[in-house]
KOLDRENLO-430706 format. One line per field, with one value per atom (N, C-alpha, C): residue number from 1; residue in three letters; atom name; x negated, y negated, z negated. Coordinates in nm, 4 decimals. Example, Ala and Ser with C-alpha at 12.3 -4.5 7.8 and 13.67 -1.06 7.14 Angstrom:
! residues 2
num: (1|1|1|2|2|2) $
residuo: (ALA|ALA|ALA|SER|SER|SER) $
atomo: (N|CA|C|N|CA|C) $
c1: (-1.3190|-1.2300|-1.3200|-1.2850|-1.3670|-1.2900) $
c2: (0.5690|0.4500|0.3300|0.2250|0.1060|-0.0030) $
c3: (-0.7800|-0.7800|-0.7800|-0.7080|-0.7140|-0.7870) $
! end
This chain:
! residues 136
num: (1|1|1|2|2|2|3|3|3|4|4|4|5|5|5|6|6|6|7|7|7|8|8|8|9|9|9|10|10|10|11|11|11|12|12|12|13|13|13|14|14|14|15|15|15|16|16|16|17|17|17|18|18|18|19|19|19|20|20|20|21|21|21|22|22|22|23|23|23|24|24|24|25|25|25|26|26|26|27|27|27|28|28|28|29|29|29|30|30|30|31|31|31|32|32|32|33|33|33|34|34|34|35|35|35|36|36|36|37|37|37|38|38|38|39|39|39|40|40|40|41|41|41|42|42|42|43|43|43|44|44|44|45|45|45|46|46|46|47|47|47|48|48|48|49|49|49|50|50|50|51|51|51|52|52|52|53|53|53|54|54|54|55|55|55|56|56|56|57|57|57|58|58|58|59|59|59|60|60|60|61|61|61|62|62|62|63|63|63|64|64|64|65|65|65|66|66|66|67|67|67|68|68|68|69|69|69|70|70|70|71|71|71|72|72|72|73|73|73|74|74|74|75|75|75|76|76|76|77|77|77|78|78|78|79|79|79|80|80|80|81|81|81|82|82|82|83|83|83|84|84|84|85|85|85|86|86|86|87|87|87|88|88|88|89|89|89|90|90|90|91|91|91|92|92|92|93|93|93|94|94|94|95|95|95|96|96|96|97|97|97|98|98|98|99|99|99|100|100|100|101|101|101|102|102|102|103|103|103|104|104|104|105|105|105|106|106|106|107|107|107|108|108|108|109|109|109|110|110|110|111|111|111|112|112|112|113|113|113|114|114|114|115|115|115|116|116|116|117|117|117|118|118|118|119|119|119|120|120|120|121|121|121|122|122|122|123|123|123|124|124|124|125|125|125|126|126|126|127|127|127|128|128|128|129|129|129|130|130|130|131|131|131|132|132|132|133|133|133|134|134|134|135|135|135|136|136|136) $
residuo: (MET|MET|MET|GLY|GLY|GLY|ASN|ASN|ASN|LEU|LEU|LEU|LEU|LEU|LEU|ILE|ILE|ILE|GLY|GLY|GLY|LYS|LYS|LYS|LYS|LYS|LYS|ASP|ASP|ASP|SER|SER|SER|GLY|GLY|GLY|SER|SER|SER|ALA|ALA|ALA|TYR|TYR|TYR|LYS|LYS|LYS|VAL|VAL|VAL|LEU|LEU|LEU|ILE|ILE|ILE|VAL|VAL|VAL|ASP|ASP|ASP|ASP|ASP|ASP|SER|SER|SER|LEU|LEU|LEU|PHE|PHE|PHE|VAL|VAL|VAL|VAL|VAL|VAL|LYS|LYS|LYS|ARG|ARG|ARG|LEU|LEU|LEU|THR|THR|THR|LYS|LYS|LYS|ILE|ILE|ILE|LEU|LEU|LEU|GLU|GLU|GLU|SER|SER|SER|GLN|GLN|GLN|GLY|GLY|GLY|PHE|PHE|PHE|GLU|GLU|GLU|ILE|ILE|ILE|ILE|ILE|ILE|ALA|ALA|ALA|THR|THR|THR|ALA|ALA|ALA|ASP|ASP|ASP|ASP|ASP|ASP|GLY|GLY|GLY|ARG|ARG|ARG|LYS|LYS|LYS|GLY|GLY|GLY|PHE|PHE|PHE|GLU|GLU|GLU|GLN|GLN|GLN|TYR|TYR|TYR|LYS|LYS|LYS|THR|THR|THR|PHE|PHE|PHE|TYR|TYR|TYR|PRO|PRO|PRO|ASP|ASP|ASP|ILE|ILE|ILE|ASP|ASP|ASP|LEU|LEU|LEU|VAL|VAL|VAL|MET|MET|MET|LEU|LEU|LEU|ASP|ASP|ASP|ILE|ILE|ILE|THR|THR|THR|MET|MET|MET|PRO|PRO|PRO|ASN|ASN|ASN|VAL|VAL|VAL|ASP|ASP|ASP|GLY|GLY|GLY|MET|MET|MET|ALA|ALA|ALA|THR|THR|THR|LEU|LEU|LEU|LYS|LYS|LYS|ASN|ASN|ASN|ILE|ILE|ILE|LEU|LEU|LEU|GLU|GLU|GLU|PHE|PHE|PHE|ASP|ASP|ASP|LYS|LYS|LYS|ASN|ASN|ASN|ALA|ALA|ALA|LYS|LYS|LYS|ILE|ILE|ILE|LEU|LEU|LEU|MET|MET|MET|VAL|VAL|VAL|SER|SER|SER|ALA|ALA|ALA|LEU|LEU|LEU|GLY|GLY|GLY|LYS|LYS|LYS|GLU|GLU|GLU|ASP|ASP|ASP|LEU|LEU|LEU|ILE|ILE|ILE|LYS|LYS|LYS|GLU|GLU|GLU|ALA|ALA|ALA|LEU|LEU|LEU|LEU|LEU|LEU|ILE|ILE|ILE|GLY|GLY|GLY|ALA|ALA|ALA|LYS|LYS|LYS|ASN|ASN|ASN|PHE|PHE|PHE|VAL|VAL|VAL|THR|THR|THR|LYS|LYS|LYS|PRO|PRO|PRO|ILE|ILE|ILE|GLU|GLU|GLU|GLN|GLN|GLN|ASP|ASP|ASP|LYS|LYS|LYS|ILE|ILE|ILE|LEU|LEU|LEU|PRO|PRO|PRO|LYS|LYS|LYS|ILE|ILE|ILE|GLN|GLN|GLN|GLN|GLN|GLN|ILE|ILE|ILE|LEU|LEU|LEU|ASP|ASP|ASP|LYS|LYS|LYS|LYS|LYS|LYS) $
atomo: (N|CA|C|N|CA|C|N|CA|C|N|CA|C|N|CA|C|N|CA|C|N|CA|C|N|CA|C|N|CA|C|N|CA|C|N|CA|C|N|CA|C|N|CA|C|N|CA|C|N|CA|C|N|CA|C|N|CA|C|N|CA|C|N|CA|C|N|CA|C|N|CA|C|N|CA|C|N|CA|C|N|CA|C|N|CA|C|N|CA|C|N|CA|C|N|CA|C|N|CA|C|N|CA|C|N|CA|C|N|CA|C|N|CA|C|N|CA|C|N|CA|C|N|CA|C|N|CA|C|N|CA|C|N|CA|C|N|CA|C|N|CA|C|N|CA|C|N|CA|C|N|CA|C|N|CA|C|N|CA|C|N|CA|C|N|CA|C|N|CA|C|N|CA|C|N|CA|C|N|CA|C|N|CA|C|N|CA|C|N|CA|C|N|CA|C|N|CA|C|N|CA|C|N|CA|C|N|CA|C|N|CA|C|N|CA|C|N|CA|C|N|CA|C|N|CA|C|N|CA|C|N|CA|C|N|CA|C|N|CA|C|N|CA|C|N|CA|C|N|CA|C|N|CA|C|N|CA|C|N|CA|C|N|CA|C|N|CA|C|N|CA|C|N|CA|C|N|CA|C|N|CA|C|N|CA|C|N|CA|C|N|CA|C|N|CA|C|N|CA|C|N|CA|C|N|CA|C|N|CA|C|N|CA|C|N|CA|C|N|CA|C|N|CA|C|N|CA|C|N|CA|C|N|CA|C|N|CA|C|N|CA|C|N|CA|C|N|CA|C|N|CA|C|N|CA|C|N|CA|C|N|CA|C|N|CA|C|N|CA|C|N|CA|C|N|CA|C|N|CA|C|N|CA|C|N|CA|C|N|CA|C|N|CA|C|N|CA|C|N|CA|C|N|CA|C|N|CA|C|N|CA|C|N|CA|C|N|CA|C|N|CA|C|N|CA|C|N|CA|C|N|CA|C|N|CA|C|N|CA|C|N|CA|C|N|CA|C|N|CA|C|N|CA|C|N|CA|C|N|CA|C|N|CA|C|N|CA|C|N|CA|C|N|CA|C) $
c1: (-10.7769|-10.6457|-10.6965|-10.5742|-10.6481|-10.6775|-10.7315|-10.7162|-10.5738|-10.5886|-10.4974|-10.4675|-10.5940|-10.5427|-10.5454|-10.4395|-10.4567|-10.5323|-10.6224|-10.7414|-10.8314|-10.8647|-10.9845|-10.9696|-11.0778|-11.0805|-11.1219|-11.0953|-11.1535|-11.3162|-11.4010|-11.5237|-11.5157|-11.4372|-11.4670|-11.4634|-11.5174|-11.5179|-11.3746|-11.3777|-11.2567|-11.2470|-11.0606|-11.0156|-11.0505|-11.1135|-11.1221|-11.0021|-10.9259|-10.8177|-10.8431|-10.8114|-10.7955|-10.6454|-10.6247|-10.4889|-10.4882|-10.3983|-10.3464|-10.2146|-10.2406|-10.0967|-10.1191|-10.0740|-10.0386|-10.0216|-9.9658|-9.9044|-10.0373|-10.0765|-10.1784|-10.1142|-9.9851|-9.9172|-9.9157|-9.8906|-9.8634|-9.9876|-10.0896|-10.2402|-10.2926|-10.2583|-10.2837|-10.2288|-10.0596|-9.9812|-10.0665|-10.0629|-10.1139|-10.2953|-10.3775|-10.4485|-10.4508|-10.3893|-10.3546|-10.3189|-10.2216|-10.1473|-10.2428|-10.3266|-10.4024|-10.5559|-10.5726|-10.7620|-10.6889|-10.5239|-10.5328|-10.5139|-10.5281|-10.5197|-10.6609|-10.7336|-10.8759|-10.9125|-10.8339|-10.8624|-10.9618|-11.0347|-11.1230|-11.0758|-11.0597|-10.9928|-11.1323|-11.1625|-11.2888|-11.2558|-11.1849|-11.1386|-10.9805|-10.9755|-10.8405|-10.8602|-10.7190|-10.7352|-10.6048|-10.6040|-10.4692|-10.3791|-10.4373|-10.3572|-10.4216|-10.3298|-10.3693|-10.4986|-10.5629|-10.6548|-10.7794|-10.7807|-10.9005|-10.8749|-10.7375|-10.7363|-10.7924|-10.7732|-10.8482|-11.0061|-11.0497|-11.1898|-11.2523|-11.1559|-11.2338|-11.2147|-11.0968|-11.1387|-11.2171|-11.2591|-11.3981|-11.5145|-11.5102|-11.6445|-11.6576|-11.5815|-11.5681|-11.5470|-11.5198|-11.5350|-11.6081|-11.5775|-11.5117|-11.4571|-11.5376|-11.5148|-11.4090|-11.2702|-11.1212|-11.0555|-10.9857|-10.9058|-10.7697|-10.6978|-10.5894|-10.5708|-10.4875|-10.4546|-10.2966|-10.2760|-10.2046|-10.1816|-10.0567|-10.0400|-9.9069|-9.8996|-9.7777|-9.7325|-9.5944|-9.5353|-9.5592|-9.4923|-9.4703|-9.5967|-9.6510|-9.7907|-9.8078|-9.8838|-9.9275|-10.0121|-10.0228|-10.1126|-10.1156|-10.1603|-10.1222|-10.0228|-9.9445|-9.8412|-9.8900|-9.8240|-9.8400|-9.8456|-9.7434|-9.7524|-9.8362|-9.8644|-10.0083|-10.1184|-10.1098|-10.2376|-10.2543|-10.1325|-10.0819|-10.1255|-10.1008|-10.1305|-10.2769|-10.3463|-10.4959|-10.5643|-10.5224|-10.6031|-10.6084|-10.4855|-10.4445|-10.5274|-10.4844|-10.5839|-10.7809|-10.8033|-10.9291|-10.9642|-10.8662|-10.9038|-10.7333|-10.7469|-10.6144|-10.5614|-10.6694|-10.6438|-10.6183|-10.6274|-10.5995|-10.4747|-10.4507|-10.3715|-10.3101|-10.1914|-10.1719|-10.0354|-10.0047|-9.8877|-9.8320|-9.7322|-9.6648|-9.5985|-9.6214|-9.5384|-9.4384|-9.3348|-9.2212|-9.1411|-9.0637|-8.9906|-8.8408|-8.7148|-8.5963|-8.5450|-8.4595|-8.4168|-8.4761|-8.6002|-8.6861|-8.6776|-8.5747|-8.5403|-8.5958|-8.5596|-8.6195|-8.7369|-8.7902|-8.9682|-9.0328|-8.9605|-9.0290|-8.9797|-8.8824|-8.8558|-9.0046|-8.9664|-9.0734|-9.2269|-9.2493|-9.3941|-9.4163|-9.3058|-9.3055|-9.3076|-9.2770|-9.2666|-9.3938|-9.5027|-9.6214|-9.7067|-9.6804|-9.7833|-9.8338|-9.7507|-9.7928|-9.7450|-9.7760|-9.7633|-9.6261|-9.6002|-9.5041|-9.4701|-9.3926|-9.3636|-9.2985|-9.3357|-9.2913|-9.1965|-9.0999|-9.0469|-9.0581|-9.1018|-9.1155|-8.9794|-8.9498|-9.0785|-9.1915|-9.2753|-9.3548|-9.3696|-9.3392|-9.3171|-9.3760|-9.4832|-9.5542|-9.5248|-9.3855|-9.3244|-9.2588|-9.2243|-9.2089|-9.3219|-9.4403|-9.5578|-9.6557|-9.7039|-9.7639|-9.7309|-9.6065|-9.5528|-9.5792|-9.5715|-9.5680|-9.7423|-9.7844|-9.9356|-10.0155|-9.9705|-10.0222|-9.9742|-9.8556|-9.7816|-9.9193|-9.9453|-10.0403|-10.1362|-10.1859|-10.3441|-10.3657|-10.2306|-10.2266|-10.2203|-10.1779|-10.1783|-10.3367|-10.3678|-10.4762|-10.4710) $
c2: (-17.6994|-17.5688|-17.4333|-17.3700|-17.2605|-17.1125|-17.0226|-16.9133|-16.8119|-16.8308|-16.7570|-16.5877|-16.5355|-16.3832|-16.3750|-16.3373|-16.3142|-16.2053|-16.1467|-16.0498|-16.1009|-16.2458|-16.3029|-16.3910|-16.3802|-16.4800|-16.6338|-16.7135|-16.8814|-16.8665|-16.7453|-16.7676|-16.6787|-16.6372|-16.5724|-16.4258|-16.3840|-16.2380|-16.1623|-16.0038|-15.9589|-15.9099|-15.9264|-15.8418|-15.6880|-15.6406|-15.4839|-15.4379|-15.3120|-15.2375|-15.1114|-15.0465|-14.9027|-14.8420|-14.7412|-14.6497|-14.5057|-14.5298|-14.3757|-14.3540|-14.2612|-14.2017|-14.0988|-13.9654|-13.8175|-13.8292|-13.9129|-13.8987|-13.9872|-13.9012|-13.9491|-14.0439|-14.0029|-14.1524|-14.2407|-14.2718|-14.3887|-14.4777|-14.3715|-14.4051|-14.4626|-14.4240|-14.4607|-14.5872|-14.6233|-14.7307|-14.8469|-14.8324|-14.9152|-14.9797|-14.9025|-14.9403|-15.0078|-14.9584|-15.0533|-15.1804|-15.2042|-15.3544|-15.4091|-15.3628|-15.4652|-15.5185|-15.4068|-15.4215|-15.5367|-15.5397|-15.6461|-15.7511|-15.7747|-15.8971|-15.9588|-15.8458|-15.8569|-15.8115|-15.7468|-15.6812|-15.5360|-15.5502|-15.3842|-15.2938|-15.2067|-15.0567|-14.9879|-15.0210|-15.0066|-14.8110|-14.7938|-14.6103|-14.5793|-14.4361|-14.3973|-14.2640|-14.2142|-14.1306|-14.0491|-13.8563|-13.8383|-13.7908|-13.8114|-13.7734|-13.8922|-13.9200|-13.9906|-13.9800|-13.8650|-13.8044|-13.8763|-13.8469|-13.9077|-14.0567|-14.1120|-14.2228|-14.3271|-14.2659|-14.3358|-14.3257|-14.2006|-14.1780|-14.3192|-14.3207|-14.4427|-14.5171|-14.5941|-14.7536|-14.7581|-14.6540|-14.6433|-14.6507|-14.5829|-14.5806|-14.7333|-14.7463|-14.8917|-15.0452|-15.0278|-15.1095|-15.2087|-15.3837|-15.4448|-15.4746|-15.4099|-15.4621|-15.4295|-15.3730|-15.3539|-15.4884|-15.5373|-15.6657|-15.5969|-15.4956|-15.4799|-15.3037|-15.2405|-15.0740|-15.0748|-15.0021|-14.9476|-14.8390|-14.7952|-14.6889|-14.6063|-14.4909|-14.4030|-14.3746|-14.4051|-14.3485|-14.1525|-14.1108|-13.9663|-13.8908|-13.8330|-13.7407|-13.6461|-13.5454|-13.4006|-13.3913|-13.3225|-13.3303|-13.4173|-13.5805|-13.6970|-13.7866|-13.8032|-13.8884|-14.0574|-14.1484|-14.2683|-14.3326|-14.3041|-14.3613|-14.3293|-14.2131|-14.1965|-14.2379|-14.2607|-14.3501|-14.4664|-14.5392|-14.7026|-14.6926|-14.6586|-14.6349|-14.6235|-14.5130|-14.4976|-14.5978|-14.6565|-14.7895|-14.9190|-14.9475|-15.0434|-15.0480|-14.9058|-14.9016|-14.9209|-14.8865|-14.8875|-15.0634|-15.1426|-15.2492|-15.3182|-15.4062|-15.4599|-15.5297|-15.6040|-15.7121|-15.6329|-15.5232|-15.4844|-15.5557|-15.4965|-15.5675|-15.4680|-15.4215|-15.2857|-15.3141|-15.2751|-15.2466|-15.1250|-15.0740|-14.9673|-14.9556|-14.8218|-14.7787|-14.6820|-14.6966|-14.6013|-14.5668|-14.4276|-14.4038|-14.4592|-14.4438|-14.5186|-14.4383|-14.4758|-14.3837|-14.3565|-14.4410|-14.4331|-14.5348|-14.6187|-14.7316|-14.7681|-14.6168|-14.6014|-14.5968|-14.5323|-14.5402|-14.6559|-14.7339|-14.8595|-14.9948|-14.9661|-15.0595|-15.0087|-14.8887|-14.8187|-14.8836|-14.8847|-14.9238|-15.0983|-15.1486|-15.2714|-15.3606|-15.2570|-15.3058|-15.2313|-15.1475|-15.1161|-15.1949|-15.2806|-15.3728|-15.3706|-15.3011|-15.3037|-15.4637|-15.5169|-15.6299|-15.6683|-15.5489|-15.5603|-15.4270|-15.3949|-15.2865|-15.2694|-15.1923|-15.2077|-15.0648|-15.0316|-14.9132|-14.8849|-14.7510|-14.6627|-14.6968|-14.7011|-14.6923|-14.8289|-14.8144|-14.9451|-15.0649|-15.1889|-15.2277|-15.3923|-15.4452|-15.5575|-15.6460|-15.7001|-15.8445|-15.8512|-15.6946|-15.6746|-15.6614|-15.6544|-15.6022|-15.6602|-15.7847|-15.8939|-15.9787|-16.0550|-16.1273|-16.0971|-15.9758|-15.9666|-15.9431|-15.8889|-15.8759|-16.0382|-16.1065|-16.2279|-16.3055|-16.2722|-16.3137|-16.2612|-16.1386|-16.0594|-16.1544|-16.1711|-16.1990|-16.3390|-16.4154|-16.5745|-16.6061|-16.4795|-16.4884|-16.5044|-16.5469|-16.5801|-16.4877) $
c3: (-9.5705|-9.5389|-9.6016|-9.6698|-9.7190|-9.6403|-9.6850|-9.6284|-9.5334|-9.3820|-9.3547|-9.3969|-9.4314|-9.4566|-9.6359|-9.6757|-9.8355|-9.8651|-9.8003|-9.8586|-9.8761|-9.8802|-9.8669|-10.0025|-10.0823|-10.2099|-10.1539|-10.2337|-10.1927|-10.1565|-10.2036|-10.1965|-10.0130|-9.9886|-9.8261|-9.8862|-9.9837|-10.0023|-10.0153|-9.9794|-9.9771|-10.0921|-10.1400|-10.2604|-10.2536|-10.3394|-10.3481|-10.4040|-10.3264|-10.3459|-10.3888|-10.4627|-10.5101|-10.4522|-10.3732|-10.3412|-10.4398|-10.4961|-10.5597|-10.5126|-10.4318|-10.3719|-10.3231|-10.3693|-10.3129|-10.1467|-10.0919|-9.9496|-9.8439|-9.7790|-9.6929|-9.5830|-9.5459|-9.4867|-9.5725|-9.7007|-9.7264|-9.7522|-9.8058|-9.8304|-9.6729|-9.5537|-9.4436|-9.4000|-9.4169|-9.4039|-9.4944|-9.5946|-9.6974|-9.6448|-9.6043|-9.5559|-9.4401|-9.3300|-9.2332|-9.2640|-9.3198|-9.3874|-9.4388|-9.5245|-9.6017|-9.5484|-9.4606|-9.3867|-9.2832|-9.2285|-9.1683|-9.2043|-9.3423|-9.3913|-9.4629|-9.4392|-9.4879|-9.6280|-9.7091|-9.8050|-9.7556|-9.8596|-9.8571|-9.9486|-9.8892|-9.9421|-10.0107|-10.1461|-10.2090|-10.2369|-10.2650|-10.2866|-10.2674|-10.2441|-10.2718|-10.3397|-10.3883|-10.4850|-10.4303|-10.4461|-10.4290|-10.5495|-10.6694|-10.8241|-10.9237|-11.0077|-11.0985|-11.2132|-11.2191|-11.2692|-11.2056|-11.0448|-10.9681|-10.9628|-10.9595|-10.9645|-11.0723|-11.1828|-11.3208|-11.3217|-11.2721|-11.2254|-11.1377|-11.0382|-10.9061|-11.0079|-11.0753|-11.1377|-11.2256|-11.3066|-11.3896|-11.3181|-11.2391|-11.1526|-11.0899|-11.0202|-10.9506|-11.0334|-11.1509|-11.2330|-11.2812|-11.2818|-11.2851|-11.1380|-11.0462|-10.9130|-10.8065|-10.9046|-10.8225|-10.8877|-10.7605|-10.8037|-10.7908|-10.7468|-10.7343|-10.7118|-10.7910|-10.7784|-10.7238|-10.6072|-10.5565|-10.6089|-10.7000|-10.7809|-10.7683|-10.6709|-10.6937|-10.8115|-10.8303|-10.9645|-10.9744|-10.8451|-10.8303|-10.7646|-10.8606|-10.8341|-10.8775|-10.8131|-10.8730|-11.0016|-11.0722|-11.2091|-11.3104|-11.2638|-11.3564|-11.2956|-11.3080|-11.2713|-11.2650|-11.2071|-11.1696|-11.3535|-11.3928|-11.5447|-11.6248|-11.6288|-11.7181|-11.6806|-11.5309|-11.4717|-11.5213|-11.4631|-11.5565|-11.7159|-11.7691|-11.9276|-11.9179|-11.8675|-11.8383|-11.8412|-11.7625|-11.6719|-11.7320|-11.8090|-11.8620|-12.0135|-12.0859|-12.1883|-12.1757|-12.0650|-12.0399|-11.9896|-11.9215|-11.8738|-11.8968|-12.0014|-12.0248|-11.9365|-11.8529|-11.7305|-11.5593|-11.6064|-11.4564|-11.3648|-11.2618|-11.1910|-11.1107|-11.1532|-11.0650|-11.0295|-10.9037|-10.7999|-10.7600|-10.8779|-10.8592|-10.7553|-10.6426|-10.5349|-10.5555|-10.5339|-10.5867|-10.4659|-10.4888|-10.4034|-10.4369|-10.3677|-10.4445|-10.5095|-10.6181|-10.6986|-10.8171|-10.8145|-10.9702|-11.0715|-11.0266|-11.1208|-11.2554|-11.3168|-11.4776|-11.4983|-11.4449|-11.4456|-11.4126|-11.2561|-11.2415|-11.3479|-11.4648|-11.5554|-11.6856|-11.6754|-11.7820|-11.7476|-11.6400|-11.5764|-11.5878|-11.5435|-11.5610|-11.7005|-11.8126|-11.9388|-11.9965|-11.9566|-12.0071|-11.9570|-11.8392|-11.8134|-11.6427|-11.5363|-11.4237|-11.4070|-11.2810|-11.2416|-11.1427|-11.0672|-11.0000|-10.9131|-10.8349|-10.7622|-10.6180|-10.5527|-10.4061|-10.3865|-10.3331|-10.2842|-10.0927|-10.1482|-10.0315|-9.9527|-9.7810|-9.7085|-9.7094|-9.6876|-9.7064|-9.5981|-9.6467|-9.5396|-9.5481|-9.4721|-9.4552|-9.5224|-9.4665|-9.4999|-9.6543|-9.7169|-9.8332|-9.9238|-9.8904|-10.0306|-10.0029|-9.8840|-9.8848|-10.0062|-9.9803|-10.0804|-10.2541|-10.2503|-10.4168|-10.4136|-10.3442|-10.3505|-10.4103|-10.3243|-10.3405|-10.4562|-10.4794|-10.6529|-10.7406|-10.7456|-10.8215|-10.8587|-10.7159|-10.7250|-10.7517|-10.6983|-10.7634|-10.9268|-11.0036|-11.1247|-11.1561|-11.2737|-11.3448|-11.4386) $
! end
C-alpha cells in the first residue's frame, strides 16, 4: 500500500517545495494545503528575483516550485526561464490569476510542468502536483 500523503517520497522523506508568490494570502494557502499532505516548504519568496536566489541556494534539494506568473520586480515568466536555464529538470507549477491564458501557454512551452488558477483549491491543485512528481 502506497503513501496516503502525496507530500512524502517512497523513502518517507518529504518533497521539498519553494513557493514564489507576492500574495501573502496565496503563500499561506499553499503552505497550509501542502503541509497537510506532508510536503516541506523549504523556502518562500515574494518576487521572482528572490525566488531564483532561493532556488539556487537550496538546489538540488527542491522537488517542486510553485511559481506565480504576475509579481513585482521580476515576474514569473522571467523566473521560469532563469530557473530552467539553471536547472533544465526543475519541476515548476505555475500559479495564475484567471485571464492569463496566453502567459500560461507560453509558460508551458518554455517548460513549466503544469498550472493552476487562483483561487487555490486543494482538490484542483493536488492532482496536478501528484502528476508532476510522478513524472520521472
